C-alpha positions in Angstrom: 84.2 13.9 26.0 86.1 11.4 23.8 84.9 13.2 20.6 86.2 16.5 22.0 89.5 14.9 23.0 90.0 13.4 19.5 89.1 16.7 17.7 92.6 18.2 18.2 96.1 16.7 17.6 97.0 17.4 21.2 93.9 15.6 22.4 94.8 12.6 20.3 98.3 12.6 21.7 96.8 12.8 25.2 94.5 9.9 24.7 97.3 7.7 23.2 99.6 8.6 26.1 96.9 7.8 28.7 96.3 4.4 27.1 100.0 3.6 26.9 100.6 4.7 30.5 97.8 2.3 31.7 99.1 -0.5 29.6 102.6 0.0 30.9 101.5 0.0 34.5 99.5 -3.2 33.9 102.7 -4.8 32.6 104.1 -4.9 36.2 101.7 -7.8 36.9 102.4 -11.3 35.6 100.8 -11.7 32.2 101.4 -14.2 29.3 104.4 -13.4 27.1 102.1 -12.2 24.3 101.0 -9.2 26.4 104.6 -8.0 26.6 105.1 -8.5 22.9 102.0 -6.5 22.2 103.2 -3.8 24.7 106.5 -3.5 22.8 104.6 -2.8 19.5 102.2 -0.4 21.2 104.9 1.6 23.0 107.1 1.7 20.0 104.5 3.1 17.6 103.0 5.4 20.3 106.4 6.7 21.2 107.1 7.6 17.6 103.7 9.1 16.9 103.7 11.1 20.2 107.3 12.2 19.8 106.6 13.5 16.3 103.5 15.3 17.4 105.2 16.8 20.5 108.2 17.9 18.5 105.9 19.7 16.0 104.1 21.5 18.9 107.0 23.8 19.9 110.4 24.5 21.1 110.1 23.8 24.8 109.0 20.2 24.3 112.0 19.1 22.3 113.5 17.1 25.2 110.2 15.5 25.9 110.0 14.4 22.2 113.5 12.9 22.5 112.5 11.0 25.6 109.6 9.5 23.7 111.9 8.5 20.8 114.2 6.8 23.4 111.2 4.9 24.8 110.3 3.8 21.3 113.9 2.6 20.8 114.0 0.7 24.1 110.6 -1.0 23.4 111.5 -1.7 19.7 109.9 -5.0 18.7 112.0 -5.4 15.5 115.4 -5.5 17.2 114.4 -6.4 20.8 116.5 -5.7 23.7 116.6 -8.6 26.1 116.8 -7.6 29.7 116.0 -9.3 33.1 112.3 -9.2 34.2 113.1 -6.9 37.2 114.6 -4.3 34.8 111.7 -4.5 32.5 109.4 -3.8 35.5 111.4 -0.6 36.1 111.3 0.4 32.4 107.5 -0.3 32.3 106.9 2.1 35.3 109.3 4.6 33.8 107.4 4.4 30.5 104.1 4.9 32.3 105.5 7.9 34.1 106.8 9.4 30.8 103.6 8.9 28.9 101.5 10.1 31.8 103.6 13.2 32.0 103.2 13.8 28.3 99.4 13.4 28.7 99.5 15.9 31.5 101.5 18.4 29.5 99.1 18.0 26.5 96.0 19.0 28.4 94.6 22.1 26.7 
């Protein structure tokens, strides 16, 4: 199943989105600070990659691509945005919902 999923660009985007959604949901629990730093990097690069791939896929997904780019901007590890823990919990669940929705839309 994994080999089949990775054989197409849409399948790769779907797998990346599923992994990011799970990681974002796990971030609601208390973890060491290093987990959140790693999550920033993962969401940043996944948002850019998935946004580019979704944007290439067609016209109706343009807003979805921009939402992924916005998530990458918010989770940017190079110029971090410092917010209270409660707001990050909301953003983590929102990122999980966004990446989960993209994974759902990318099913073939």
